[in-house]
C-alpha positions as CSV (number, residue, x, y, z in Angstrom):
1,M,5.8,85.0,34.4
2,L,6.0,81.7,36.3
3,G,3.8,81.1,39.3
4,E,4.9,79.6,42.6
5,D,3.5,76.2,41.7
6,T,5.7,76.0,38.6
7,I,8.8,77.0,40.5
8,A,8.1,74.4,43.2
9,D,7.4,71.7,40.6
10,E,10.7,72.5,38.8
11,A,12.6,72.3,42.0
12,D,11.4,68.8,42.6
13,D,12.6,67.6,39.2
14,W,15.5,65.1,39.1
15,I,18.2,65.2,36.5
16,E,19.8,61.9,35.7
17,V,23.0,61.4,33.8
18,G,24.2,57.9,33.1
19,R,23.5,54.9,35.3
20,P,23.7,55.0,39.1
21,L,27.0,54.3,40.7
22,P,27.5,50.7,41.9
23,R,26.9,50.1,45.6
24,I,28.1,47.2,47.7
25,S,25.8,45.7,50.3
26,W,28.4,43.4,52.0
27,A,31.8,41.9,51.2
28,E,34.0,39.2,52.7
29,P,37.7,38.4,52.0
30,L,38.6,35.1,50.4
31,E,42.0,33.5,49.6
32,E,44.4,35.0,47.0
33,R,42.9,38.5,47.1
34,N,39.5,37.4,46.0
35,V,36.5,39.1,47.6
36,R,32.9,37.7,47.7
37,L,30.4,40.6,47.6
38,L,26.8,41.4,47.0
39,W,25.8,44.4,45.0
40,R,22.9,46.4,46.3
41,G,19.8,45.4,44.4
42,S,21.1,41.9,43.6
43,S,20.4,38.7,45.4
44,V,23.3,36.7,44.0
45,P,26.8,37.2,45.5
46,I,29.8,37.2,43.1
47,V,33.5,36.6,43.6
48,V,35.9,39.2,42.3
49,D,39.6,38.9,42.0
50,I,40.9,42.3,43.1
51,A,44.6,41.5,42.8
52,P,44.9,43.4,39.5
53,A,43.7,46.6,41.2
54,L,46.0,46.1,44.2
55,A,49.0,45.5,41.9
56,N,48.3,48.8,40.1
57,L,49.0,51.4,42.8
58,R,51.7,51.8,45.4
59,L,49.0,52.7,47.9
60,F,48.0,49.0,48.0
61,K,51.5,47.7,48.5
62,R,50.8,46.5,52.1
63,L,47.5,44.9,51.0
64,R,49.3,42.8,48.4
65,T,51.5,41.1,51.0
66,D,49.7,41.4,54.4
67,D,47.1,38.7,54.7
68,D,45.9,39.9,58.1
69,L,45.3,43.4,56.8
70,F,43.5,42.2,53.7
71,R,41.1,40.1,55.9
72,Q,40.1,43.3,57.7
73,L,38.3,44.7,54.7
74,A,35.0,46.5,55.2
75,V,32.4,48.1,53.0
76,N,32.4,51.9,53.6
77,E,29.3,53.7,55.0
78,D,28.0,54.6,51.5
79,G,28.7,51.2,49.9
80,N,30.8,52.8,47.3
81,A,34.1,51.3,48.2
82,L,36.0,48.7,50.2
83,E,38.2,50.1,52.9
84,W,41.0,48.8,55.2
85,P,42.2,50.1,58.6
86,D,45.4,51.5,57.0
87,G,43.3,54.0,55.0
88,A,43.4,52.2,51.7
89,E,40.1,52.3,49.6
90,L,39.1,50.5,46.5
91,S,36.1,52.0,44.7
92,A,33.0,50.0,43.8
93,V,33.4,51.3,40.2
94,W,36.8,49.8,39.9
95,I,35.6,46.5,41.5
96,E,32.7,46.4,39.0
97,R,35.1,46.7,36.2
98,L,37.2,43.8,37.6
99,A,34.0,41.8,38.0
100,E,33.2,42.3,34.3
101,A,36.4,40.4,33.5
102,A,35.2,37.3,35.4
103,L,32.7,34.7,34.1
104,D,31.4,31.7,36.0
105,N,30.5,28.4,34.4
106,A,26.7,29.2,34.4
107,Q,27.3,32.6,32.8
108,F,29.5,30.9,30.2
109,R,26.7,28.5,29.3
110,E,24.2,31.2,29.1
111,A,26.5,33.3,26.8
112,M,26.9,30.2,24.5
113,D,23.1,29.7,24.5
114,E,22.4,33.4,23.7
115,M,24.8,33.3,20.8
116,H,23.5,29.9,19.7
117,M,27.0,28.5,19.8
118,S,27.9,24.8,19.6
119,L,30.9,23.5,21.4
120,D,32.7,23.4,18.0
121,G,31.6,26.9,17.1
122,M,32.7,28.4,20.5
123,A,36.1,26.6,20.3
124,A,36.7,28.0,16.9
125,H,35.8,31.6,18.0
126,L,38.0,31.4,21.1
127,G,40.9,29.4,19.5
128,V,40.8,26.6,22.0
129,S,39.8,22.9,21.9
130,R,36.3,21.6,21.9
131,R,37.2,19.6,25.1
132,L,38.2,22.8,26.9
133,I,34.8,24.5,26.0
134,A,33.0,21.4,27.4
135,D,35.0,21.7,30.6
136,Y,34.2,25.5,30.9
137,R,30.5,24.6,30.5
138,K,30.8,22.2,33.5
139,D,33.1,23.3,36.3
140,K,36.6,24.2,35.0
141,P,37.6,27.8,36.2
142,I,37.4,30.2,33.3
143,P,40.6,32.2,32.6
144,K,40.1,36.0,32.4
145,L,41.2,36.1,28.8
146,V,38.5,33.6,27.9
147,A,36.0,35.5,30.0
148,L,36.8,38.8,28.3
149,A,36.7,37.2,24.8
150,T,33.4,35.6,25.6
151,R,31.9,38.9,26.8
152,Y,33.2,40.7,23.7
153,L,31.6,38.1,21.4
154,L,28.4,38.5,23.3
155,E,28.5,42.3,23.1
156,R,29.1,42.1,19.4
157,R,26.2,39.7,19.0
158,R,23.9,42.0,20.9
159,A,25.0,45.0,19.0
160,A,24.2,43.3,15.7
161,W,20.7,42.7,16.7
């Protein structure tokens, strides 16, 4: 038979399944349906293009065209969504998935370094010119398809080790 101490100890145990849900500390609207935000626990803000999410559901129809409404975005009380005065909400989980499709120039350089890729090697893997890879390493905006392909290559490399 279990004693009271055992029952109390068991009641205090935490059960964790998966990783914690993403939470947003703050967010600000930018041009062309981009949002600069800071994830809780991070010190580096990121820019996320949320246009693909807004284009996906009829609920967001007004946000796609109404700049004034878009600029009124706010982080909800729990930090698990962006919300607008018309009642529209975009979850932090969805935003996190959109952020994964983005890659800035520093992240691109880091990915190349981690994979030990030269300009020529990366160009061959991505099917683009060496010059374009050099530009992505500097300051040329990285298209989503290139970002996704780079993340895929990086994940494959990590899985192989």
